[in-house]
MARGUDREN-172576 format. One record per residue (C-alpha): residue number from 1; residue in three letters; x, y, z. Coordinates in Angstrom, 3 decimals, decimal comma. Last residue first. Layout:
N
SITE    nr   rest          u          v          w
SITE   NUM    ala          X          Y          Z
...
***
This chain:
512
SITE    nr   rest          u          v          w
SITE   512    his     71,515    111,297     53,120
SITE   511    ser     75,262    111,774     53,534
SITE   510    phe     75,693    108,789     55,633
SITE   509    trp     74,374    106,646     52,940
SITE   508    ser     77,720    106,556     51,355
SITE   507    ala     78,951    103,854     53,738
SITE   506    asn     77,689    101,024     51,374
SITE   505    his     80,912     99,254     51,505
SITE   504    val     80,852     98,780     55,145
SITE   503    ser     77,198     98,039     55,766
SITE   502    tyr     76,838     95,542     52,877
SITE   501    ala     80,033     93,741     53,901
SITE   500    trp     78,987     93,327     57,320
SITE   499    lys     75,470     92,383     56,550
SITE   498    ser     76,717     89,785     54,014
SITE   497    pro     79,231     88,221     56,387
SITE   496    ser     76,360     86,940     58,454
SITE   495    gly     77,755     83,924     60,343
SITE   494    ser     80,965     85,799     61,069
SITE   493    arg     78,690     88,509     62,952
SITE   492    ile     76,910     85,779     64,957
SITE   491    pro     79,934     83,738     65,505
SITE   490    ser     81,812     86,861     66,992
SITE   489    pro     84,467     88,751     64,957
SITE   488    ser     87,970     88,335     65,773
SITE   487    arg     89,485     89,996     68,687
SITE   486    ser     88,815     87,153     71,156
SITE   485    arg     90,948     84,840     68,914
SITE   484    pro     93,986     86,608     69,977
SITE   483    leu     93,324     85,559     73,470
SITE   482    leu     92,438     81,976     72,683
SITE   481    thr     96,106     80,671     73,216
SITE   480    arg     96,657     82,579     76,422
SITE   479    ser     92,991     81,402     77,619
SITE   478    pro     94,195     77,814     76,882
SITE   477    ser     96,596     78,056     79,536
SITE   476    thr     94,632     79,850     82,080
SITE   475    ser     92,100     77,261     82,817
SITE   474    his     94,683     74,442     83,658
SITE   473    ser     96,602     76,581     85,837
SITE   472    leu     93,405     77,833     87,319
SITE   471    ile     92,160     74,270     88,294
SITE   470    pro     95,895     73,151     89,369
SITE   469    ser     95,838     75,996     92,157
SITE   468    met     99,406     77,037     92,687
SITE   467    ser     98,744     80,546     91,503
SITE   466    arg     95,451     80,765     93,473
SITE   465    ser     97,117     79,655     96,822
SITE   464    arg    100,013     82,271     96,160
SITE   463    ser     97,363     85,098     95,338
SITE   462    arg     95,241     84,207     98,317
SITE   461    ser     98,540     84,220    100,723
SITE   460    lys     99,333     87,819     99,132
SITE   459    ser     95,671     88,908     99,564
SITE   458    arg     95,826     87,915    103,422
SITE   457    ser     99,037     89,807    103,631
SITE   456    arg     97,378     92,910    102,062
SITE   455    arg     94,236     92,341    104,218
SITE   454    ser     96,129     92,527    107,540
SITE   453    trp     98,091     95,662    106,330
SITE   452    leu     94,856     97,503    105,353
SITE   451    ala     92,626     96,756    108,319
SITE   450    gly     94,035     99,032    111,000
SITE   449    arg     91,562    101,808    110,389
SITE   448    lys     88,627    101,394    107,855
SITE   447    ser     87,440    102,913    104,570
SITE   446    val     85,233    101,097    102,134
SITE   445    ala     84,514    102,721     98,762
SITE   444    glu     81,688    103,872     96,682
SITE   443    gly     81,688    105,676     93,251
SITE   442    lys     80,532    109,209     92,575
SITE   441    val     79,172    110,048     89,214
SITE   440    ile     80,234    113,311     87,268
SITE   439    ile     83,785    113,256     88,272
SITE   438    ser     86,022    115,729     86,540
SITE   437    asp     89,245    114,989     84,703
SITE   436    asn     88,084    114,206     81,173
SITE   435    glu     84,417    112,974     82,003
SITE   434    met     84,832    110,452     84,906
SITE   433    leu     82,679    107,833     86,333
SITE   432    ala     83,514    106,502     89,837
SITE   431    pro     84,240    102,860     90,462
SITE   430    trp     81,906    100,639     92,750
SITE   429    val     82,920     98,764     95,990
SITE   428    his     86,524     99,833     96,328
SITE   427    tyr     89,000     98,451     99,065
SITE   426    val     90,683     99,540    102,090
SITE   425    val     90,450    103,240    101,378
SITE   424    leu     92,609    105,476    103,509
SITE   423    pro     91,904    108,429    105,748
SITE   422    ala     89,599    106,515    108,440
SITE   421    thr     87,367    108,795    110,391
SITE   420    phe     83,988    107,364    108,593
SITE   419    asp     84,895    103,979    109,488
SITE   418    ser     82,822    102,141    106,898
SITE   417    asp     79,997     99,816    107,310
SITE   416    tyr     77,539    102,148    105,431
SITE   415    ser     79,798    102,679    102,634
SITE   414    arg     81,787    105,738    102,117
SITE   413    arg     81,144    108,029     99,052
SITE   412    tyr     83,857    108,386     96,435
SITE   411    lys     85,495    110,894     94,144
SITE   410    ser     84,744    114,347     95,742
SITE   409    glu     85,320    112,947     99,311
SITE   408    asn     88,650    111,534     98,306
SITE   407    phe     89,981    108,848    100,518
SITE   406    leu     93,854    108,464    100,159
SITE   405    glu     94,869    105,361     98,471
SITE   404    gly     95,470    102,061    100,141
SITE   403    asp     93,740     99,790     97,705
SITE   402    ala     94,035    101,491     94,265
SITE   401    gly     91,390    103,197     91,992
SITE   400    phe     91,572    104,771     88,549
SITE   399    ala     88,274    106,578     87,671
SITE   398    ile     86,049    105,086     85,104
SITE   397    asp     85,686    106,515     81,563
SITE   396    leu     83,333    108,680     79,503
SITE   395    pro     84,325    109,868     75,846
SITE   394    pro     84,508    113,371     74,901
SITE   393    val     82,597    113,448     72,548
SITE   392    leu     80,652    109,945     72,986
SITE   391    thr     81,288    106,929     71,195
SITE   390    gln     83,350    105,514     74,031
SITE   389    met     80,618    105,736     76,253
SITE   388    ser     78,664    103,162     74,232
SITE   387    phe     81,395    100,552     74,624
SITE   386    ala     81,293    101,109     78,366
SITE   385    val     77,643    100,873     78,477
SITE   384    arg     77,726     97,421     76,453
SITE   383    cys     80,571     96,160     78,540
SITE   382    leu     78,959     97,034     81,711
SITE   381    glu     75,602     95,281     80,547
SITE   380    arg     77,526     92,104     79,548
SITE   379    ile     79,376     92,020     82,725
SITE   378    leu     76,209     92,141     84,785
SITE   377    ser     74,657     89,482     82,837
SITE   376    ser     77,909     87,334     82,978
SITE   375    ile     77,563     87,198     86,880
SITE   374    met     77,061     83,257     86,826
SITE   373    ile     80,080     83,123     84,431
SITE   372    phe     82,411     84,134     87,350
SITE   371    asp     82,297     80,309     88,394
SITE   370    val     81,624     78,969     91,784
SITE   369    glu     82,239     75,502     92,971
SITE   368    pro     85,992     75,983     93,252
SITE   367    pro     85,109     78,770     96,131
SITE   366    phe     86,037     82,251     95,055
SITE   365    ser     89,280     84,512     95,354
SITE   364    ile     89,781     88,006     94,346
SITE   363    lys     92,899     90,333     94,564
SITE   362    pro     95,226     87,988     92,470
SITE   361    asn     93,383     88,259     89,180
SITE   360    ile     94,030     85,317     87,153
SITE   359    asn     90,248     84,187     86,854
SITE   358    met     89,227     87,682     86,471
SITE   357    ala     91,142     88,345     83,359
SITE   356    arg     89,498     85,183     81,879
SITE   355    ile     86,067     86,254     82,889
SITE   354    val     86,750     89,775     81,273
SITE   353    glu     87,970     88,163     78,061
SITE   352    asn     84,638     85,955     77,859
SITE   351    val     82,661     88,925     78,412
SITE   350    ser     84,515     91,015     75,635
SITE   349    ala     83,954     88,198     73,131
SITE   348    gln     80,174     88,034     74,159
SITE   347    val     79,998     91,672     73,470
SITE   346    asp     80,795     91,303     69,665
SITE   345    tyr     79,871     94,934     68,751
SITE   344    leu     77,906     94,867     65,523
SITE   343    asp     74,790     96,001     67,299
SITE   342    glu     76,737     99,241     67,965
SITE   341    his     75,966     99,930     64,101
SITE   340    arg     74,436    103,380     63,948
SITE   339    val     76,951    104,819     66,684
SITE   338    ile     79,709    102,977     64,994
SITE   337    tyr     78,974    104,351     61,677
SITE   336    asp     78,687    107,790     63,045
SITE   335    leu     82,037    107,710     64,656
SITE   334    val     83,662    106,432     61,601
SITE   333    thr     82,193    109,452     59,501
SITE   332    asp     83,072    111,888     62,154
SITE   331    glu     86,727    110,525     62,140
SITE   330    leu     86,783    110,636     58,207
SITE   329    ser     85,856    114,240     58,345
SITE   328    glu     82,479    115,454     56,941
SITE   327    pro     82,704    117,721     53,783
SITE   326    gly     82,610    114,589     51,268
SITE   325    ser     84,626    111,773     50,430
SITE   324    his     85,277    108,310     51,983
SITE   323    thr     85,468    105,253     49,720
SITE   322    leu     88,881    103,591     50,840
SITE   321    ser     88,926    105,328     54,030
SITE   320    leu     85,585    103,407     55,013
SITE   319    thr     87,139     99,980     55,416
SITE   318    lys     90,174    100,953     57,280
SITE   317    arg     88,321    103,235     59,451
SITE   316    val     85,790    100,660     60,251
SITE   315    arg     88,472     98,157     61,261
SITE   314    met     90,431    100,809     63,369
SITE   313    lys     87,136    101,592     65,231
SITE   312    phe     86,394     98,015     66,051
SITE   311    gln     89,910     97,520     67,240
SITE   310    arg     89,641    100,610     69,429
SITE   309    phe     86,076     99,691     70,724
SITE   308    ala     87,120     96,234     71,541
SITE   307    met     90,120     97,576     73,647
SITE   306    lys     87,606    100,119     75,392
SITE   305    ala     85,085     97,423     76,054
SITE   304    ala     87,834     95,146     77,390
SITE   303    his     89,059     97,677     79,930
SITE   302    phe     85,488     98,801     80,874
SITE   301    ser     84,460     95,213     81,697
SITE   300    glu     87,769     94,750     83,530
SITE   299    val     87,072     97,521     85,926
SITE   298    ala     83,298     96,526     86,383
SITE   297    ala     84,231     92,846     87,048
SITE   296    val     87,122     93,895     89,446
SITE   295    tyr     84,499     96,043     91,364
SITE   294    ile     81,992     93,110     91,215
SITE   293    ile     84,714     90,678     92,690
SITE   292    arg     85,975     93,129     95,364
SITE   291    gln     82,243     93,437     96,579
SITE   290    val     81,784     89,638     96,830
SITE   289    ile     85,190     89,173     98,500
SITE   288    glu     84,326     91,950    101,043
SITE   287    leu     81,010     90,491    101,771
SITE   286    asp     82,530     87,161    102,940
SITE   285    asp     79,814     84,372    102,961
SITE   284    ile     80,460     83,245     99,323
SITE   283    tyr     77,933     80,915     97,490
SITE   282    thr     74,473     82,531     98,299
SITE   281    arg     76,416     85,880     98,608
SITE   280    leu     77,404     85,598     94,894
SITE   279    leu     73,809     85,808     93,693
SITE   278    thr     72,843     88,673     96,139
SITE   277    gln     75,838     90,621     94,863
SITE   276    ala     74,930     89,989     91,279
SITE   275    asp     71,211     91,152     91,839
SITE   274    leu     72,694     94,287     93,915
SITE   273    arg     74,984     95,242     90,910
SITE   272    glu     72,238     94,719     88,382
SITE   271    gln     69,976     97,063     90,253
SITE   270    thr     71,371    100,187     92,015
SITE   269    tyr     74,869    100,230     90,191
SITE   268    ile     73,425     98,966     86,888
SITE   267    asp     70,725    101,929     87,218
SITE   266    ser     73,703    104,628     87,771
SITE   265    phe     75,408    103,341     84,697
SITE   264    arg     72,088    103,569     82,704
SITE   263    ala     71,445    107,191     84,150
SITE   262    val     75,006    107,994     82,803
SITE   261    leu     74,488    106,402     79,663
SITE   260    his     71,127    108,097     78,920
SITE   259    ala     72,520    111,600     79,829
SITE   258    his     75,370    111,014     77,401
SITE   257    arg     73,109    109,713     74,769
SITE   256    ala     70,980    112,831     74,814
SITE   255    ala     73,969    115,181     74,709
SITE   254    asn     75,738    113,268     71,966
SITE   253    thr     72,758    113,037     69,620
SITE   252    leu     73,692    115,626     67,107
SITE   251    arg     77,262    114,855     67,378
SITE   250    ala     76,853    111,102     66,634
SITE   249    arg     74,351    111,772     63,998
SITE   248    gly     76,826    113,808     61,847
SITE   247    pro     77,229    117,606     61,642
SITE   246    ser     75,171    119,393     58,738
SITE   245    cys     76,955    119,817     55,319
SITE   244    ser     74,514    117,165     53,802
SITE   243    arg     75,464    115,042     50,851
SITE   242    leu     73,302    114,922     47,742
SITE   241    pro     75,650    117,344     45,864
SITE   240    leu     78,506    115,006     46,546
SITE   239    pro     76,630    111,945     45,006
SITE   238    ser     77,927    112,439     41,517
SITE   237    pro     75,183    111,518     39,013
SITE   236    ser     76,812    113,545     36,170
SITE   235    arg     80,271    112,223     36,588
SITE   234    ser     79,528    108,777     35,018
SITE   233    arg     78,408    110,366     31,723
SITE   232    cys     81,643    112,154     31,228
SITE   231    pro     83,448    109,028     32,257
SITE   230    arg     81,494    107,093     29,538
SITE   229    pro     82,341    109,242     26,636
SITE   228    ser     85,670    107,286     25,696
SITE   227    pro     88,879    108,360     24,447
SITE   226    ser     91,485    107,124     27,162
SITE   225    arg     92,707    109,961     29,475
SITE   224    ser     89,959    109,083     32,080
SITE   223    arg     90,712    105,492     32,085
SITE   222    ala     94,482    106,087     32,965
SITE   221    leu     93,353    108,466     35,685
SITE   220    arg     91,218    105,885     37,168
SITE   219    ser     93,975    103,525     37,094
SITE   218    his     96,341    105,941     38,917
SITE   217    leu     93,560    106,938     41,417
SITE   216    val     93,146    103,098     42,301
SITE   215    ser     96,823    102,761     42,810
SITE   214    lys     96,935    105,771     44,871
SITE   213    gln     94,019    104,491     47,003
SITE   212    ala     95,757    101,170     47,602
SITE   211    gly     98,874    103,002     48,674
SITE   210    leu     96,660    105,195     50,936
SITE   209    ile     95,177    102,260     52,521
SITE   208    thr     98,731    100,850     53,197
SITE   207    ile     99,784    104,097     54,586
SITE   206    glu     96,526    104,133     56,611
SITE   205    asp     97,117    100,771     57,988
SITE   204    lys    100,539    101,835     58,977
SITE   203    leu     99,306    104,958     60,632
SITE   202    ile     96,776    103,032     62,534
SITE   201    gln     99,559    100,583     63,664
SITE   200    val    101,516    103,705     64,842
SITE   199    gln     98,489    105,135     66,466
SITE   198    gln     97,852    101,816     68,348
SITE   197    glu    101,282    101,642     69,482
SITE   196    tyr    101,093    105,479     70,622
SITE   195    asp     98,066    104,542     72,406
SITE   194    asn     99,699    101,957     74,097
SITE   193    leu    102,469    104,006     75,032
SITE   192    arg    100,075    106,786     76,116
SITE   191    asp     98,277    104,084     78,327
SITE   190    leu    101,684    103,221     79,845
SITE   189    asn    102,528    106,875     80,222
SITE   188    arg     99,425    107,494     82,095
SITE   187    leu     99,891    104,427     84,168
SITE   186    ala    103,331    105,924     85,168
SITE   185    asn    101,796    109,415     85,732
SITE   184    glu     99,210    107,673     88,013
SITE   183    glu    101,916    105,866     89,867
SITE   182    gln    104,076    109,069     90,370
SITE   181    ala    101,006    110,960     91,401
SITE   180    gln    100,191    108,109     94,028
SITE   179    ser    103,716    108,273     95,156
SITE   178    ala    103,631    111,926     95,450
SITE   177    lys    100,031    111,866     97,062
SITE   176    leu    101,353    109,161     99,561
SITE   175    ala    104,455    111,236    100,384
SITE   174    ala    102,250    114,406    100,913
SITE   173    lys     99,861    112,135    103,178
SITE   172    leu    102,752    110,838    105,077
SITE   171    his    104,077    114,340    105,569
SITE   170    val    100,756    115,574    106,814
SITE   169    ile    100,617    112,388    108,985
SITE   168    glu    104,077    113,144    110,523
SITE   167    asp    102,843    116,692    111,381
SITE   166    glu     99,638    115,210    112,831
SITE   165    ala    101,689    112,866    114,783
SITE   164    ala    104,025    115,860    115,979
SITE   163    leu    100,864    117,870    117,015
SITE   162    leu     99,451    114,958    118,890
SITE   161    thr    102,635    114,516    120,753
SITE   160    thr    102,777    118,161    121,674
SITE   159    ala     99,148    118,042    122,766
SITE   158    ser     99,711    114,823    124,730
SITE   157    lys    102,672    116,429    126,509
SITE   156    thr    100,575    119,497    127,493
SITE   155    lys     97,506    117,201    128,549
SITE   154    thr    100,059    115,310    130,746
SITE   153    asp    101,390    118,292    132,289
SITE   152    glu     97,939    119,465    132,855
SITE   151    leu     97,048    116,195    134,509
SITE   150    ala    100,119    116,245    136,609
SITE   149    met     99,135    119,720    137,891
SITE   148    gln     95,452    118,367    138,466
SITE   147    ala     96,924    115,484    140,487
SITE   146    glu     99,150    117,632    142,431
SITE   145    ala     96,043    120,005    143,289
SITE   144    leu     93,968    116,834    144,483
SITE   143    asp     97,003    115,662    146,439
SITE   142    gln     97,016    118,901    148,220
SITE   141    gln     93,168    118,871    148,490
SITE   140    val     93,424    115,408    149,946
SITE   139    leu     96,010    116,493    152,539
SITE   138    asn     93,857    119,490    153,630
SITE   137    leu     90,809    117,187    154,025
SITE   136    gln     92,948    114,942    156,282
SITE   135    leu     93,898    118,036    158,445
SITE   134    his     90,268    118,959    158,567
SITE   133    thr     89,242    115,401    159,481
SITE   132    ser     91,884    115,619    162,327
SITE   131    asn     90,613    118,789    163,445
SITE   130    leu     87,091    117,372    163,450
SITE   129    glu     87,987    114,317    165,510
SITE   128    lys     89,881    116,472    167,910
SITE   127    glu     86,535    118,609    168,135
SITE   126    leu     84,503    115,600    168,467
SITE   125    gln     86,780    114,411    171,318
SITE   124    gln     86,372    117,642    173,069
SITE   123    ile     82,680    117,512    172,550
SITE   122    glu     82,706    114,134    174,238
SITE   121    his     84,381    115,407    177,105
SITE   120    lys     82,077    118,240    177,596
SITE   119    arg     79,127    115,971    177,386
SITE   118    thr     80,724    113,691    180,037
SITE   117    ser     81,637    116,790    182,397
SITE   116    ala     77,881    118,058    181,914
SITE   115    phe     76,623    114,526    182,702
SITE   114    glu     78,924    114,277    185,840
SITE   113    arg     77,740    117,832    186,880
SITE   112    leu     74,049    116,914    186,307
SITE   111    gln     74,542    113,715    188,474
SITE   110    arg     75,915    115,849    191,084
SITE   109    glu     73,119    118,368    190,981
SITE   108    lys     70,573    115,553    191,056
SITE   107    glu     72,280    114,215    194,058
SITE   106    ile     72,361    117,558    195,730
SITE   105    ser     68,517    118,050    194,710
SITE   104    glu     67,799    114,477    196,274
SITE   103    gln     69,830    115,442    199,456
SITE   102    ile     67,778    118,685    199,567
SITE   101    leu     64,591    116,861    198,976
SITE   100    ser     65,398    114,256    201,677
SITE    99    leu     66,201    117,188    204,058
SITE    98    ser     62,684    119,051    203,190
SITE    97    thr     60,878    115,860    203,764
SITE    96    glu     62,678    115,294    207,264
SITE    95    phe     62,026    118,863    207,994
SITE    94    pro     58,367    118,460    206,923
SITE    93    arg     58,094    115,209    209,160
SITE    92    gly     59,354    116,814    212,305
SITE    91    ser     55,836    118,236    213,487
SITE    90    thr     55,031    121,844    214,051
SITE    89    thr     54,203    122,668    210,554
SITE    88    ser     51,858    119,998    210,072
SITE    87    ser     49,751    121,104    213,264
SITE    86    phe     49,479    124,620    211,742
SITE    85    cys     48,373    123,313    208,328
SITE    84    thr     45,989    120,773    209,921
SITE    83    gly     44,257    123,547    211,927
SITE    82    leu     43,899    125,872    209,166
SITE    81    trp     42,152    123,250    207,010
SITE    80    pro     39,883    122,415    210,224
SITE    79    leu     38,964    126,186    210,552
SITE    78    leu     38,354    126,786    206,920
SITE    77    arg     36,043    123,969    206,363
SITE    76    ser     33,415    122,965    208,759
SITE    75    lys     33,712    126,110    211,010
SITE    74    ile     34,102    128,594    208,232
SITE    73    thr     31,116    127,159    206,326
SITE    72    glu     28,859    126,928    209,617
SITE    71    val     29,498    130,605    210,268
SITE    70    gly     28,637    131,764    206,696
SITE    69    ala     26,143    134,154    207,827
SITE    68    tyr     26,103    135,062    211,713
SITE    67    his     27,441    138,646    211,861
SITE    66    gly     26,258    139,683    208,344
SITE    65    gly     26,563    138,236    205,096
SITE    64    glu     28,167    141,084    203,319
SITE    63    arg     30,998    140,813    206,100
SITE    62    ala     31,587    137,206    205,291
SITE    61    thr     32,002    137,940    201,537
SITE    60    gln     34,433    140,774    202,389
SITE    59    asn     36,684    138,502    204,529
SITE    58    leu     36,760    135,821    202,123
SITE    57    ile     37,708    138,236    199,278
SITE    56    thr     40,622    139,460    201,428
SITE    55    phe     41,488    135,910    202,080
SITE    54    leu     41,480    135,205    198,409
SITE    53    gln     43,640    138,360    197,718
SITE    52    gly     46,204    137,132    200,360
SITE    51    gln     46,178    133,514    199,122
SITE    50    ile     46,935    135,009    195,319
SITE    49    met     49,958    136,967    197,067
SITE    48    ser     51,011    134,022    198,921
SITE    47    asn     51,081    131,742    195,846
SITE    46    met     53,168    134,445    194,038
SITE    45    glu     55,582    134,271    196,867
SITE    44    ile     55,557    130,460    196,994
SITE    43    ile     56,146    130,263    193,333
SITE    42    glu     58,874    132,717    193,537
SITE    41    cys     60,499    130,720    196,359
SITE    40    cys     60,083    127,564    194,385
SITE    39    arg     62,025    129,173    191,424
SITE    38    asn     64,670    130,601    193,555
SITE    37    leu     65,121    127,096    195,298
SITE    36    asn     65,391    125,492    191,767
SITE    35    gln     68,103    128,059    190,613
SITE    34    asp     70,014    127,477    193,750
SITE    33    cys     70,063    123,621    193,309
SITE    32    ser     71,254    123,963    189,606
SITE    31    asn     68,777    124,014    186,558
SITE    30    ile     68,886    121,272    184,067
SITE    29    his     66,825    118,527    185,950
SITE    28    tyr     64,315    121,044    187,002
SITE    27    asp     63,977    122,779    183,567
SITE    26    lys     60,613    121,139    182,418
SITE    25    tyr     59,032    121,328    185,861
SITE    24    trp     60,153    124,881    186,426
SITE    23    ser     58,467    125,772    183,153
SITE    22    glu     55,328    123,983    184,050
SITE    21    leu     55,072    125,607    187,471
SITE    20    lys     55,890    129,106    186,069
SITE    19    glu     53,127    128,676    183,464
SITE    18    gln     50,605    127,675    186,152
SITE    17    leu     51,599    130,525    188,321
SITE    16    ile     51,217    132,864    185,359
SITE    15    arg     47,760    131,520    184,763
SITE    14    cys     46,686    131,987    188,416
SITE    13    ser     48,053    135,541    188,453
SITE    12    glu     45,816    136,403    185,469
SITE    11    ser     45,590    139,852    186,810
SITE    10    asn     42,166    140,163    185,154
SITE     9    ile     40,721    137,359    187,335
SITE     8    leu     42,044    138,833    190,527
SITE     7    arg     40,879    142,284    189,745
SITE     6    arg     37,386    140,901    188,818
SITE     5    leu     37,363    139,111    192,257
SITE     4    ser     38,215    142,321    194,040
SITE     3    asp     35,442    144,223    192,036
SITE     2    ala     33,046    141,575    192,988
SITE     1    met     33,749    141,899    196,716
***
């Protein structure tokens, strides 16, 4: 009996029966009627097998108890249960129950078929929508391909247009360079013409001086031929042996003065220029006008200082040529004298000339309550530096700059508010410093796109308004009459004629 019970436990028939019941319960509404009936029959067969094994175990257990053991239990439980089972099978209720179950299964199967047909119809609809979506996707892909082809065509056309524009820009740049070269050549020719006029005047002065020297020599020759012992005594203390054959002061200190003046020019850019700009900004809101005013002041200061240096040099040459003698050339002697006596330069006259030139300049404008004399300190420093730069060998000068010129990286650096892709200069902030044809200190310029033509039209309107101003017309009339006076010595210099005469007539101290 124990072995039979162990086999029943090891066979796991009850667990398999439970799993089949659960599986049937889950798939009952999905399976068909035949499938459900087959499942039920399988479960009944398995249940009958388990019941057969249980009856076998019951029989063995009853035998082990003897003839009368377990009688009461069989009478009270097994026999009544068997009686109810057999009696229920003979009644008509199970038939009706099975009939209702069959009807329910048929109804369930019909509902299942309807549900399956509905799902099939929905699947067909989804397939149709999927096909239509595929068609739309194909159309969109075709449109995308056409758009890409159009884009490629547009890129090709734009590249062709860009190449044509670049060629046109190259031609315009070449034309601009040619016109700029012509303009520079014209300016050079004009400067040469001015130099030629100055040289002609110098030659005329030298001819006059030579005539005076000739008359002096004739008088000396006449005195030397007269029988007098004084010429022999006058020849003994000759100053020629006392002169030195070494180069003059100007050439010895040229490198040091060159470095000092270049550094001073940079200091003016970083200090005096910003001070003047801050002062002008209190009266003028437009930064461009302020920067243009300072640039014009720098250019006019160099021009006035160069003109003053030429006239000063002519006067010194005219005076020293009467008494010059020795191994040094006249030009070196004149240059040495100017270097030693730069304090004789009338810088105030140059400042006044710069202010007069700025008042009639059409590129700058200012409010009526503002006078350019407020930046006279900047102009004075620029004139002094420019005058001293003319004493160098070779002299230093600022580069020529014009609005609308092609931006040159080796000549200027762009200001912080510039368009770094613009090829043309709108206006200049600070000039570049040159030695012969090479740049030693870069200037500063502003470059922007599309602002040149509007600024030119605006500058024309400013020039018209300034030319019609009664204040300027009143102020320029005396400047024309006072222009020749600006070349005369300053009151300081005219107030001490003894210093000028003593310095010029005692030029022989150069030899010591």
